[in-house]
N, CA, C, O and CB atoms as a CASP TS submission, in Angstrom:
PFRMAT TS
TARGET T0000
AUTHOR 0000-0000-0000
METHOD Language model
MODEL 1
PARENT N/A
ATOM      1  N   UNK     1       0.848  -1.175   0.000  1.00  0.00           N
ATOM      2  CA  UNK     1       0.000   0.000   0.000  1.00  0.00           C
ATOM      3  C   UNK     1       0.894   1.239   0.000  1.00  0.00           C
ATOM      4  O   UNK     1       1.742   1.380   0.882  1.00  0.00           O
ATOM      5  CB  UNK     1      -0.965  -0.002   1.225  1.00  0.00           C
ATOM      6  N   UNK     2       0.722   2.139  -0.972  1.00  0.00           N
ATOM      7  CA  UNK     2       1.559   3.341  -1.013  1.00  0.00           C
ATOM      8  C   UNK     2       1.220   4.295   0.124  1.00  0.00           C
ATOM      9  O   UNK     2       0.090   4.332   0.613  1.00  0.00           O
ATOM     10  CB  UNK     2       1.399   4.054  -2.354  1.00  0.00           C
ATOM     11  N   UNK     3       2.209   5.055   0.528  1.00  0.00           N
ATOM     12  CA  UNK     3       2.013   6.088   1.543  1.00  0.00           C
ATOM     13  C   UNK     3       2.064   7.436   0.844  1.00  0.00           C
ATOM     14  O   UNK     3       2.894   7.647  -0.041  1.00  0.00           O
ATOM     15  CB  UNK     3       3.092   5.996   2.682  1.00  0.00           C
ATOM     16  N   UNK     4       1.176   8.354   1.236  1.00  0.00           N
ATOM     17  CA  UNK     4       1.096   9.658   0.609  1.00  0.00           C
ATOM     18  C   UNK     4       1.479  10.744   1.601  1.00  0.00           C
ATOM     19  O   UNK     4       1.101  10.691   2.772  1.00  0.00           O
ATOM     20  CB  UNK     4      -0.307   9.905   0.057  1.00  0.00           C
ATOM     21  N   UNK     5       2.230  11.728   1.125  1.00  0.00           N
ATOM     22  CA  UNK     5       2.550  12.900   1.920  1.00  0.00           C
ATOM     23  C   UNK     5       2.186  14.100   1.053  1.00  0.00           C
ATOM     24  O   UNK     5       2.752  14.284  -0.025  1.00  0.00           O
ATOM     25  CB  UNK     5       4.076  12.923   2.368  1.00  0.00           C
ATOM     26  N   UNK     6       1.243  14.915   1.519  1.00  0.00           N
ATOM     27  CA  UNK     6       0.786  16.061   0.746  1.00  0.00           C
ATOM     28  C   UNK     6       1.228  17.336   1.438  1.00  0.00           C
ATOM     29  O   UNK     6       0.947  17.562   2.615  1.00  0.00           O
ATOM     30  CB  UNK     6      -0.750  16.038   0.567  1.00  0.00           C
ATOM     31  N   UNK     7       1.934  18.167   0.669  1.00  0.00           N
ATOM     32  CA  UNK     7       2.332  19.487   1.133  1.00  0.00           C
ATOM     33  C   UNK     7       1.687  20.492   0.194  1.00  0.00           C
ATOM     34  O   UNK     7       1.037  20.094  -0.772  1.00  0.00           O
ATOM     35  CB  UNK     7       3.902  19.650   1.176  1.00  0.00           C
ATOM     36  N   UNK     8       1.842  21.731   0.442  1.00  0.00           N
ATOM     37  CA  UNK     8       1.164  22.779  -0.324  1.00  0.00           C
ATOM     38  C   UNK     8       0.967  22.454  -1.793  1.00  0.00           C
ATOM     39  O   UNK     8      -0.169  22.312  -2.245  1.00  0.00           O
ATOM     40  CB  UNK     8       1.927  24.043  -0.213  1.00  0.00           C
ATOM     41  N   UNK     9       2.038  22.336  -2.536  1.00  0.00           N
ATOM     42  CA  UNK     9       1.936  22.112  -3.967  1.00  0.00           C
ATOM     43  C   UNK     9       2.540  20.783  -4.401  1.00  0.00           C
ATOM     44  O   UNK     9       2.644  20.521  -5.599  1.00  0.00           O
ATOM     45  CB  UNK     9       2.603  23.234  -4.704  1.00  0.00           C
ATOM     46  N   UNK    10       2.933  19.955  -3.471  1.00  0.00           N
ATOM     47  CA  UNK    10       3.603  18.708  -3.798  1.00  0.00           C
ATOM     48  C   UNK    10       2.845  17.515  -3.237  1.00  0.00           C
ATOM     49  O   UNK    10       2.224  17.593  -2.177  1.00  0.00           O
ATOM     50  CB  UNK    10       5.028  18.719  -3.271  1.00  0.00           C
ATOM     51  N   UNK    11       2.910  16.423  -3.962  1.00  0.00           N
ATOM     52  CA  UNK    11       2.392  15.147  -3.475  1.00  0.00           C
ATOM     53  C   UNK    11       3.528  14.149  -3.580  1.00  0.00           C
ATOM     54  O   UNK    11       4.109  13.973  -4.651  1.00  0.00           O
ATOM     55  CB  UNK    11       1.123  14.671  -4.286  1.00  0.00           C
ATOM     56  N   UNK    12       3.842  13.504  -2.486  1.00  0.00           N
ATOM     57  CA  UNK    12       4.894  12.490  -2.479  1.00  0.00           C
ATOM     58  C   UNK    12       4.226  11.143  -2.255  1.00  0.00           C
ATOM     59  O   UNK    12       3.479  10.966  -1.293  1.00  0.00           O
ATOM     60  CB  UNK    12       5.979  12.782  -1.376  1.00  0.00           C
ATOM     61  N   UNK    13       4.496  10.200  -3.141  1.00  0.00           N
ATOM     62  CA  UNK    13       3.938   8.867  -3.035  1.00  0.00           C
ATOM     63  C   UNK    13       5.090   7.902  -2.823  1.00  0.00           C
ATOM     64  O   UNK    13       6.034   7.869  -3.612  1.00  0.00           O
ATOM     65  CB  UNK    13       3.103   8.491  -4.300  1.00  0.00           C
ATOM     66  N   UNK    14       5.013   7.116  -1.756  1.00  0.00           N
ATOM     67  CA  UNK    14       6.065   6.150  -1.464  1.00  0.00           C
ATOM     68  C   UNK    14       5.494   4.740  -1.605  1.00  0.00           C
ATOM     69  O   UNK    14       4.458   4.407  -1.031  1.00  0.00           O
ATOM     70  CB  UNK    14       6.652   6.373  -0.037  1.00  0.00           C
ATOM     71  N   UNK    15       6.201   3.927  -2.385  1.00  0.00           N
ATOM     72  CA  UNK    15       5.786   2.553  -2.611  1.00  0.00           C
ATOM     73  C   UNK    15       6.735   1.609  -1.884  1.00  0.00           C
ATOM     74  O   UNK    15       7.945   1.834  -1.851  1.00  0.00           O
ATOM     75  CB  UNK    15       5.743   2.232  -4.121  1.00  0.00           C
ATOM     76  N   UNK    16       6.185   0.567  -1.310  1.00  0.00           N
ATOM     77  CA  UNK    16       7.034  -0.454  -0.708  1.00  0.00           C
ATOM     78  C   UNK    16       7.461  -1.399  -1.820  1.00  0.00           C
ATOM     79  O   UNK    16       6.641  -1.839  -2.626  1.00  0.00           O
ATOM     80  CB  UNK    16       6.292  -1.223   0.448  1.00  0.00           C
ATOM     81  N   UNK    17       8.728  -1.700  -1.856  1.00  0.00           N
ATOM     82  CA  UNK    17       9.286  -2.522  -2.918  1.00  0.00           C
ATOM     83  C   UNK    17       8.993  -3.999  -2.691  1.00  0.00           C
ATOM     84  O   UNK    17       8.941  -4.478  -1.558  1.00  0.00           O
ATOM     85  CB  UNK    17      10.784  -2.298  -3.023  1.00  0.00           C
ATOM     86  N   UNK    18       8.804  -4.702  -3.797  1.00  0.00           N
ATOM     87  CA  UNK    18       8.637  -6.149  -3.736  1.00  0.00           C
ATOM     88  C   UNK    18       9.978  -6.855  -3.905  1.00  0.00           C
ATOM     89  O   UNK    18      10.062  -8.081  -3.832  1.00  0.00           O
ATOM     90  CB  UNK    18       7.650  -6.620  -4.809  1.00  0.00           C
ATOM     91  N   UNK    19      11.028  -6.061  -4.132  1.00  0.00           N
ATOM     92  CA  UNK    19      12.374  -6.593  -4.311  1.00  0.00           C
ATOM     93  C   UNK    19      13.163  -6.277  -3.050  1.00  0.00           C
ATOM     94  O   UNK    19      12.895  -5.280  -2.380  1.00  0.00           O
ATOM     95  CB  UNK    19      13.069  -5.995  -5.587  1.00  0.00           C
ATOM     96  N   UNK    20      14.129  -7.118  -2.728  1.00  0.00           N
ATOM     97  CA  UNK    20      14.901  -6.851  -1.523  1.00  0.00           C
ATOM     98  C   UNK    20      16.386  -6.803  -1.826  1.00  0.00           C
ATOM     99  O   UNK    20      16.819  -7.179  -2.916  1.00  0.00           O
ATOM    100  CB  UNK    20      14.617  -7.903  -0.465  1.00  0.00           C
ATOM    101  N   UNK    21      17.157  -6.345  -0.867  1.00  0.00           N
ATOM    102  CA  UNK    21      18.615  -6.343  -0.977  1.00  0.00           C
ATOM    103  C   UNK    21      19.144  -5.342  -1.985  1.00  0.00           C
ATOM    104  O   UNK    21      18.634  -4.228  -2.102  1.00  0.00           O
ATOM    105  CB  UNK    21      19.094  -7.706  -1.345  1.00  0.00           C
ATOM    106  N   UNK    22      20.175  -5.753  -2.714  1.00  0.00           N
ATOM    107  CA  UNK    22      20.840  -4.849  -3.656  1.00  0.00           C
ATOM    108  C   UNK    22      19.953  -4.502  -4.838  1.00  0.00           C
ATOM    109  O   UNK    22      20.090  -3.417  -5.402  1.00  0.00           O
ATOM    110  CB  UNK    22      22.129  -5.469  -4.153  1.00  0.00           C
ATOM    111  N   UNK    23      19.051  -5.389  -5.230  1.00  0.00           N
ATOM    112  CA  UNK    23      18.126  -5.083  -6.325  1.00  0.00           C
ATOM    113  C   UNK    23      17.273  -3.871  -5.976  1.00  0.00           C
ATOM    114  O   UNK    23      17.013  -3.023  -6.830  1.00  0.00           O
ATOM    115  CB  UNK    23      17.227  -6.297  -6.635  1.00  0.00           C
ATOM    116  N   UNK    24      16.843  -3.789  -4.738  1.00  0.00           N
ATOM    117  CA  UNK    24      16.006  -2.674  -4.306  1.00  0.00           C
ATOM    118  C   UNK    24      16.765  -1.360  -4.430  1.00  0.00           C
ATOM    119  O   UNK    24      16.215  -0.390  -4.951  1.00  0.00           O
ATOM    120  CB  UNK    24      15.531  -2.882  -2.859  1.00  0.00           C
ATOM    121  N   UNK    25      17.991  -1.298  -3.977  1.00  0.00           N
ATOM    122  CA  UNK    25      18.775  -0.068  -4.036  1.00  0.00           C
ATOM    123  C   UNK    25      19.016   0.357  -5.482  1.00  0.00           C
ATOM    124  O   UNK    25      18.968   1.546  -5.798  1.00  0.00           O
ATOM    125  CB  UNK    25      20.112  -0.251  -3.309  1.00  0.00           C
ATOM    126  N   UNK    26      19.270  -0.593  -6.343  1.00  0.00           N
ATOM    127  CA  UNK    26      19.521  -0.279  -7.752  1.00  0.00           C
ATOM    128  C   UNK    26      18.272   0.234  -8.449  1.00  0.00           C
ATOM    129  O   UNK    26      18.358   1.134  -9.284  1.00  0.00           O
ATOM    130  CB  UNK    26      20.046  -1.507  -8.479  1.00  0.00           C
ATOM    131  N   UNK    27      17.120  -0.319  -8.123  1.00  0.00           N
ATOM    132  CA  UNK    27      15.875   0.073  -8.785  1.00  0.00           C
ATOM    133  C   UNK    27      15.240   1.323  -8.198  1.00  0.00           C
ATOM    134  O   UNK    27      14.502   2.022  -8.892  1.00  0.00           O
ATOM    135  CB  UNK    27      14.895  -1.052  -8.718  1.00  0.00           C
ATOM    136  N   UNK    28      15.511   1.612  -6.952  1.00  0.00           N
ATOM    137  CA  UNK    28      14.820   2.696  -6.250  1.00  0.00           C
ATOM    138  C   UNK    28      15.051   4.055  -6.905  1.00  0.00           C
ATOM    139  O   UNK    28      14.102   4.826  -7.044  1.00  0.00           O
ATOM    140  CB  UNK    28      15.273   2.747  -4.806  1.00  0.00           C
ATOM    141  N   UNK    29      16.257   4.368  -7.303  1.00  0.00           N
ATOM    142  CA  UNK    29      16.551   5.673  -7.894  1.00  0.00           C
ATOM    143  C   UNK    29      15.750   5.880  -9.171  1.00  0.00           C
ATOM    144  O   UNK    29      15.178   6.953  -9.367  1.00  0.00           O
ATOM    145  CB  UNK    29      18.050   5.807  -8.183  1.00  0.00           C
ATOM    146  N   UNK    30      15.697   4.889 -10.034  1.00  0.00           N
ATOM    147  CA  UNK    30      14.943   4.996 -11.270  1.00  0.00           C
ATOM    148  C   UNK    30      13.452   5.082 -11.040  1.00  0.00           C
ATOM    149  O   UNK    30      12.768   5.848 -11.718  1.00  0.00           O
ATOM    150  CB  UNK    30      15.245   3.836 -12.151  1.00  0.00           C
ATOM    151  N   UNK    31      12.927   4.304 -10.087  1.00  0.00           N
ATOM    152  CA  UNK    31      11.500   4.310  -9.781  1.00  0.00           C
ATOM    153  C   UNK    31      11.050   5.669  -9.287  1.00  0.00           C
ATOM    154  O   UNK    31      10.056   6.213  -9.768  1.00  0.00           O
ATOM    155  CB  UNK    31      11.173   3.248  -8.745  1.00  0.00           C
ATOM    156  N   UNK    32      11.782   6.220  -8.327  1.00  0.00           N
ATOM    157  CA  UNK    32      11.403   7.512  -7.765  1.00  0.00           C
ATOM    158  C   UNK    32      11.447   8.607  -8.819  1.00  0.00           C
ATOM    159  O   UNK    32      10.608   9.508  -8.827  1.00  0.00           O
ATOM    160  CB  UNK    32      12.316   7.873  -6.602  1.00  0.00           C
ATOM    161  N   UNK    33      12.426   8.524  -9.706  1.00  0.00           N
ATOM    162  CA  UNK    33      12.567   9.510 -10.763  1.00  0.00           C
ATOM    163  C   UNK    33      11.377   9.447 -11.719  1.00  0.00           C
ATOM    164  O   UNK    33      10.817  10.483 -12.077  1.00  0.00           O
ATOM    165  CB  UNK    33      13.878   9.292 -11.527  1.00  0.00           C
ATOM    166  N   UNK    34      10.989   8.250 -12.129  1.00  0.00           N
ATOM    167  CA  UNK    34       9.868   8.088 -13.060  1.00  0.00           C
ATOM    168  C   UNK    34       8.567   8.570 -12.434  1.00  0.00           C
ATOM    169  O   UNK    34       7.796   9.279 -13.080  1.00  0.00           O
ATOM    170  CB  UNK    34       9.732   6.621 -13.489  1.00  0.00           C
ATOM    171  N   UNK    35       8.315   8.198 -11.193  1.00  0.00           N
ATOM    172  CA  UNK    35       7.093   8.620 -10.505  1.00  0.00           C
ATOM    173  C   UNK    35       7.066  10.137 -10.351  1.00  0.00           C
ATOM    174  O   UNK    35       6.027  10.764 -10.559  1.00  0.00           O
ATOM    175  CB  UNK    35       6.983   7.940  -9.124  1.00  0.00           C
ATOM    176  N   UNK    36       8.198  10.725  -9.988  1.00  0.00           N
ATOM    177  CA  UNK    36       8.269  12.178  -9.829  1.00  0.00           C
ATOM    178  C   UNK    36       7.973  12.881 -11.155  1.00  0.00           C
ATOM    179  O   UNK    36       7.262  13.885 -11.181  1.00  0.00           O
ATOM    180  CB  UNK    36       9.657  12.595  -9.300  1.00  0.00           C
ATOM    181  N   UNK    37       8.511  12.362 -12.240  1.00  0.00           N
ATOM    182  CA  UNK    37       8.263  12.953 -13.561  1.00  0.00           C
ATOM    183  C   UNK    37       6.795  12.837 -13.945  1.00  0.00           C
ATOM    184  O   UNK    37       6.208  13.792 -14.453  1.00  0.00           O
ATOM    185  CB  UNK    37       9.138  12.278 -14.625  1.00  0.00           C
ATOM    186  N   UNK    38       6.201  11.675 -13.708  1.00  0.00           N
ATOM    187  CA  UNK    38       4.785  11.473 -14.021  1.00  0.00           C
ATOM    188  C   UNK    38       3.928  12.447 -13.227  1.00  0.00           C
ATOM    189  O   UNK    38       3.041  13.093 -13.787  1.00  0.00           O
ATOM    190  CB  UNK    38       4.360  10.020 -13.724  1.00  0.00           C
ATOM    191  N   UNK    39       4.183  12.557 -11.936  1.00  0.00           N
ATOM    192  CA  UNK    39       3.396  13.462 -11.094  1.00  0.00           C
ATOM    193  C   UNK    39       3.559  14.920 -11.518  1.00  0.00           C
ATOM    194  O   UNK    39       2.597  15.687 -11.482  1.00  0.00           O
ATOM    195  CB  UNK    39       3.799  13.303  -9.632  1.00  0.00           C
ATOM    196  N   UNK    40       4.753  15.298 -11.912  1.00  0.00           N
ATOM    197  CA  UNK    40       4.991  16.672 -12.359  1.00  0.00           C
ATOM    198  C   UNK    40       4.190  16.984 -13.620  1.00  0.00           C
ATOM    199  O   UNK    40       3.567  18.042 -13.719  1.00  0.00           O
ATOM    200  CB  UNK    40       6.488  16.901 -12.615  1.00  0.00           C
ATOM    201  N   UNK    41       4.208  16.060 -14.586  1.00  0.00           N
ATOM    202  CA  UNK    41       3.458  16.266 -15.820  1.00  0.00           C
ATOM    203  C   UNK    41       1.962  16.326 -15.530  1.00  0.00           C
ATOM    204  O   UNK    41       1.263  17.175 -16.084  1.00  0.00           O
ATOM    205  CB  UNK    41       3.763  15.148 -16.832  1.00  0.00           C
ATOM    206  N   UNK    42       1.461  15.446 -14.676  1.00  0.00           N
ATOM    207  CA  UNK    42       0.040  15.443 -14.319  1.00  0.00           C
ATOM    208  C   UNK    42      -0.348  16.757 -13.652  1.00  0.00           C
ATOM    209  O   UNK    42      -1.419  17.303 -13.916  1.00  0.00           O
ATOM    210  CB  UNK    42      -0.284  14.260 -13.388  1.00  0.00           C
ATOM    211  N   UNK    43       0.527  17.258 -12.789  1.00  0.00           N
ATOM    212  CA  UNK    43       0.251  18.515 -12.099  1.00  0.00           C
ATOM    213  C   UNK    43       0.166  19.669 -13.104  1.00  0.00           C
ATOM    214  O   UNK    43      -0.694  20.540 -12.974  1.00  0.00           O
ATOM    215  CB  UNK    43       1.339  18.802 -11.041  1.00  0.00           C
ATOM    216  N   UNK    44       1.036  19.678 -14.085  1.00  0.00           N
ATOM    217  CA  UNK    44       1.064  20.761 -15.070  1.00  0.00           C
ATOM    218  C   UNK    44      -0.065  20.646 -16.090  1.00  0.00           C
ATOM    219  O   UNK    44      -0.645  21.654 -16.494  1.00  0.00           O
ATOM    220  CB  UNK    44       2.400  20.774 -15.788  1.00  0.00           C
ATOM    221  N   UNK    45      -0.380  19.404 -16.510  1.00  0.00           N
ATOM    222  CA  UNK    45      -1.423  19.180 -17.514  1.00  0.00           C
ATOM    223  C   UNK    45      -2.223  17.930 -17.152  1.00  0.00           C
ATOM    224  O   UNK    45      -1.953  16.850 -17.678  1.00  0.00           O
ATOM    225  CB  UNK    45      -0.804  19.040 -18.934  1.00  0.00           C
ATOM    226  N   UNK    46      -3.203  18.066 -16.261  1.00  0.00           N
ATOM    227  CA  UNK    46      -3.917  16.902 -15.738  1.00  0.00           C
ATOM    228  C   UNK    46      -4.741  16.109 -16.750  1.00  0.00           C
ATOM    229  O   UNK    46      -5.095  14.964 -16.470  1.00  0.00           O
ATOM    230  CB  UNK    46      -4.805  17.343 -14.664  1.00  0.00           C
ATOM    231  N   UNK    47      -5.055  16.665 -17.896  1.00  0.00           N
ATOM    232  CA  UNK    47      -5.908  15.971 -18.857  1.00  0.00           C
ATOM    233  C   UNK    47      -5.177  15.104 -19.860  1.00  0.00           C
ATOM    234  O   UNK    47      -5.817  14.541 -20.748  1.00  0.00           O
ATOM    235  CB  UNK    47      -6.709  16.952 -19.587  1.00  0.00           C
ATOM    236  N   UNK    48      -3.871  14.972 -19.758  1.00  0.00           N
ATOM    237  CA  UNK    48      -3.101  14.202 -20.733  1.00  0.00           C
ATOM    238  C   UNK    48      -3.319  12.700 -20.584  1.00  0.00           C
ATOM    239  O   UNK    48      -3.559  12.195 -19.488  1.00  0.00           O
ATOM    240  CB  UNK    48      -1.627  14.521 -20.596  1.00  0.00           C
ATOM    241  N   UNK    49      -3.230  12.001 -21.710  1.00  0.00           N
ATOM    242  CA  UNK    49      -3.325  10.539 -21.693  1.00  0.00           C
ATOM    243  C   UNK    49      -2.007   9.946 -21.195  1.00  0.00           C
ATOM    244  O   UNK    49      -0.980  10.624 -21.166  1.00  0.00           O
ATOM    245  CB  UNK    49      -3.674   9.988 -23.109  1.00  0.00           C
ATOM    246  N   UNK    50      -2.052   8.689 -20.811  1.00  0.00           N
ATOM    247  CA  UNK    50      -0.841   7.994 -20.373  1.00  0.00           C
ATOM    248  C   UNK    50       0.173   7.922 -21.509  1.00  0.00           C
ATOM    249  O   UNK    50       1.375   8.027 -21.265  1.00  0.00           O
ATOM    250  CB  UNK    50      -1.181   6.579 -19.869  1.00  0.00           C
ATOM    251  N   UNK    51      -0.284   7.746 -22.738  1.00  0.00           N
ATOM    252  CA  UNK    51       0.610   7.701 -23.902  1.00  0.00           C
ATOM    253  C   UNK    51       1.331   9.027 -24.066  1.00  0.00           C
ATOM    254  O   UNK    51       2.538   9.049 -24.306  1.00  0.00           O
ATOM    255  CB  UNK    51      -0.176   7.363 -25.183  1.00  0.00           C
ATOM    256  N   UNK    52       0.611  10.131 -23.941  1.00  0.00           N
ATOM    257  CA  UNK    52       1.219  11.460 -24.093  1.00  0.00           C
ATOM    258  C   UNK    52       2.211  11.717 -22.953  1.00  0.00           C
ATOM    259  O   UNK    52       3.281  12.280 -23.188  1.00  0.00           O
ATOM    260  CB  UNK    52       0.122  12.568 -24.118  1.00  0.00           C
ATOM    261  N   UNK    53       1.875  11.315 -21.730  1.00  0.00           N
ATOM    262  CA  UNK    53       2.790  11.465 -20.595  1.00  0.00           C
ATOM    263  C   UNK    53       4.075  10.691 -20.865  1.00  0.00           C
ATOM    264  O   UNK    53       5.172  11.191 -20.613  1.00  0.00           O
ATOM    265  CB  UNK    53       2.127  10.973 -19.279  1.00  0.00           C
ATOM    266  N   UNK    54       3.937   9.468 -21.380  1.00  0.00           N
ATOM    267  CA  UNK    54       5.111   8.643 -21.706  1.00  0.00           C
ATOM    268  C   UNK    54       5.992   9.342 -22.740  1.00  0.00           C
ATOM    269  O   UNK    54       7.217   9.345 -22.619  1.00  0.00           O
ATOM    270  CB  UNK    54       4.673   7.256 -22.232  1.00  0.00           C
ATOM    271  N   UNK    55       5.366   9.931 -23.750  1.00  0.00           N
ATOM    272  CA  UNK    55       6.125  10.658 -24.778  1.00  0.00           C
ATOM    273  C   UNK    55       6.873  11.843 -24.176  1.00  0.00           C
ATOM    274  O   UNK    55       8.032  12.090 -24.509  1.00  0.00           O
ATOM    275  CB  UNK    55       5.186  11.144 -25.896  1.00  0.00           C
ATOM    276  N   UNK    56       6.207  12.571 -23.293  1.00  0.00           N
ATOM    277  CA  UNK    56       6.803  13.780 -22.702  1.00  0.00           C
ATOM    278  C   UNK    56       8.004  13.438 -21.833  1.00  0.00           C
ATOM    279  O   UNK    56       9.029  14.116 -21.905  1.00  0.00           O
ATOM    280  CB  UNK    56       5.761  14.540 -21.871  1.00  0.00           C
ATOM    281  N   UNK    57       7.896  12.394 -21.011  1.00  0.00           N
ATOM    282  CA  UNK    57       8.987  12.085 -20.077  1.00  0.00           C
ATOM    283  C   UNK    57       9.998  11.093 -20.647  1.00  0.00           C
ATOM    284  O   UNK    57      11.001  10.790 -20.000  1.00  0.00           O
ATOM    285  CB  UNK    57       8.418  11.535 -18.790  1.00  0.00           C
ATOM    286  N   UNK    58       9.742  10.589 -21.844  1.00  0.00           N
ATOM    287  CA  UNK    58      10.693   9.685 -22.479  1.00  0.00           C
ATOM    288  C   UNK    58      10.709   8.286 -21.891  1.00  0.00           C
ATOM    289  O   UNK    58      11.746   7.623 -21.880  1.00  0.00           O
ATOM    290  CB  UNK    58      12.053  10.260 -22.391  1.00  0.00           C
ATOM    291  N   UNK    59       9.571   7.841 -21.407  1.00  0.00           N
ATOM    292  CA  UNK    59       9.442   6.480 -20.869  1.00  0.00           C
ATOM    293  C   UNK    59       8.530   5.673 -21.780  1.00  0.00           C
ATOM    294  O   UNK    59       7.819   6.234 -22.614  1.00  0.00           O
ATOM    295  CB  UNK    59       8.887   6.498 -19.408  1.00  0.00           C
ATOM    296  N   UNK    60       8.554   4.359 -21.619  1.00  0.00           N
ATOM    297  CA  UNK    60       7.637   3.494 -22.356  1.00  0.00           C
ATOM    298  C   UNK    60       6.226   3.696 -21.819  1.00  0.00           C
ATOM    299  O   UNK    60       6.036   4.022 -20.648  1.00  0.00           O
ATOM    300  CB  UNK    60       8.062   2.001 -22.248  1.00  0.00           C
ATOM    301  N   UNK    61       5.241   3.496 -22.692  1.00  0.00           N
ATOM    302  CA  UNK    61       3.838   3.589 -22.282  1.00  0.00           C
ATOM    303  C   UNK    61       3.550   2.600 -21.154  1.00  0.00           C
ATOM    304  O   UNK    61       2.856   2.932 -20.194  1.00  0.00           O
ATOM    305  CB  UNK    61       2.900   3.324 -23.482  1.00  0.00           C
ATOM    306  N   UNK    62       4.086   1.383 -21.274  1.00  0.00           N
ATOM    307  CA  UNK    62       3.822   0.352 -20.266  1.00  0.00           C
ATOM    308  C   UNK    62       4.366   0.759 -18.897  1.00  0.00           C
ATOM    309  O   UNK    62       3.775   0.422 -17.870  1.00  0.00           O
ATOM    310  CB  UNK    62       4.439  -0.984 -20.697  1.00  0.00           C
ATOM    311  N   UNK    63       5.485   1.478 -18.877  1.00  0.00           N
ATOM    312  CA  UNK    63       6.061   1.946 -17.608  1.00  0.00           C
ATOM    313  C   UNK    63       5.141   2.968 -16.951  1.00  0.00           C
ATOM    314  O   UNK    63       4.859   2.890 -15.755  1.00  0.00           O
ATOM    315  CB  UNK    63       7.462   2.560 -17.836  1.00  0.00           C
ATOM    316  N   UNK    64       4.679   3.921 -17.743  1.00  0.00           N
ATOM    317  CA  UNK    64       3.774   4.950 -17.215  1.00  0.00           C
ATOM    318  C   UNK    64       2.480   4.300 -16.744  1.00  0.00           C
ATOM    319  O   UNK    64       1.973   4.637 -15.673  1.00  0.00           O
ATOM    320  CB  UNK    64       3.477   6.037 -18.289  1.00  0.00           C
ATOM    321  N   UNK    65       1.945   3.384 -17.521  1.00  0.00           N
ATOM    322  CA  UNK    65       0.708   2.694 -17.148  1.00  0.00           C
ATOM    323  C   UNK    65       0.881   1.960 -15.818  1.00  0.00           C
ATOM    324  O   UNK    65       0.014   2.029 -14.948  1.00  0.00           O
ATOM    325  CB  UNK    65       0.286   1.703 -18.255  1.00  0.00           C
ATOM    326  N   UNK    66       2.005   1.258 -15.667  1.00  0.00           N
ATOM    327  CA  UNK    66       2.290   0.517 -14.428  1.00  0.00           C
ATOM    328  C   UNK    66       2.291   1.451 -13.214  1.00  0.00           C
ATOM    329  O   UNK    66       1.622   1.186 -12.215  1.00  0.00           O
ATOM    330  CB  UNK    66       3.649  -0.207 -14.536  1.00  0.00           C
ATOM    331  N   UNK    67       3.057   2.555 -13.314  1.00  0.00           N
ATOM    332  CA  UNK    67       3.154   3.463 -12.176  1.00  0.00           C
ATOM    333  C   UNK    67       1.836   4.164 -11.874  1.00  0.00           C
ATOM    334  O   UNK    67       1.508   4.386 -10.709  1.00  0.00           O
ATOM    335  CB  UNK    67       4.226   4.491 -12.430  1.00  0.00           C
ATOM    336  N   UNK    68       1.081   4.512 -12.905  1.00  0.00           N
ATOM    337  CA  UNK    68      -0.193   5.181 -12.663  1.00  0.00           C
ATOM    338  C   UNK    68      -1.202   4.224 -12.019  1.00  0.00           C
ATOM    339  O   UNK    68      -1.973   4.630 -11.150  1.00  0.00           O
ATOM    340  CB  UNK    68      -0.757   5.743 -13.978  1.00  0.00           C
ATOM    341  N   UNK    69      -1.199   2.972 -12.437  1.00  0.00           N
ATOM    342  CA  UNK    69      -2.082   1.979 -11.799  1.00  0.00           C
ATOM    343  C   UNK    69      -1.665   1.767 -10.349  1.00  0.00           C
ATOM    344  O   UNK    69      -2.520   1.615  -9.476  1.00  0.00           O
ATOM    345  CB  UNK    69      -2.048   0.627 -12.572  1.00  0.00           C
ATOM    346  N   UNK    70      -0.373   1.757 -10.086  1.00  0.00           N
ATOM    347  CA  UNK    70       0.114   1.598  -8.719  1.00  0.00           C
ATOM    348  C   UNK    70      -0.290   2.798  -7.855  1.00  0.00           C
ATOM    349  O   UNK    70      -0.676   2.635  -6.697  1.00  0.00           O
ATOM    350  CB  UNK    70       1.643   1.426  -8.714  1.00  0.00           C
ATOM    351  N   UNK    71      -0.197   4.001  -8.428  1.00  0.00           N
ATOM    352  CA  UNK    71      -0.574   5.197  -7.681  1.00  0.00           C
ATOM    353  C   UNK    71      -2.066   5.231  -7.386  1.00  0.00           C
ATOM    354  O   UNK    71      -2.471   5.719  -6.332  1.00  0.00           O
ATOM    355  CB  UNK    71      -0.172   6.442  -8.446  1.00  0.00           C
ATOM    356  N   UNK    72      -2.888   4.725  -8.292  1.00  0.00           N
ATOM    357  CA  UNK    72      -4.331   4.700  -8.071  1.00  0.00           C
ATOM    358  C   UNK    72      -4.696   3.815  -6.883  1.00  0.00           C
ATOM    359  O   UNK    72      -5.610   4.124  -6.119  1.00  0.00           O
ATOM    360  CB  UNK    72      -5.051   4.213  -9.325  1.00  0.00           C
ATOM    361  N   UNK    73      -3.956   2.697  -6.742  1.00  0.00           N
ATOM    362  CA  UNK    73      -4.228   1.758  -5.652  1.00  0.00           C
ATOM    363  C   UNK    73      -3.858   2.390  -4.348  1.00  0.00           C
ATOM    364  O   UNK    73      -4.008   1.768  -3.296  1.00  0.00           O
ATOM    365  CB  UNK    73      -3.467   0.442  -5.839  1.00  0.00           C
TER
END
């Protein structure tokens, strides 16, 4: 279950990893970066499709879809 921290203009979403040990440390930097980029784009233009968000941040559509589904949960 993700944890949310809401401040004036920022929303921080923290996900618990299903990976442990060194895999977690290696993946964490990339995960946080992708989620932060997705949230920033949504904040600036909330009506964009997942495909358009993926194009803007330079990620695969499937990656954006995965993170957005995780954030919804």
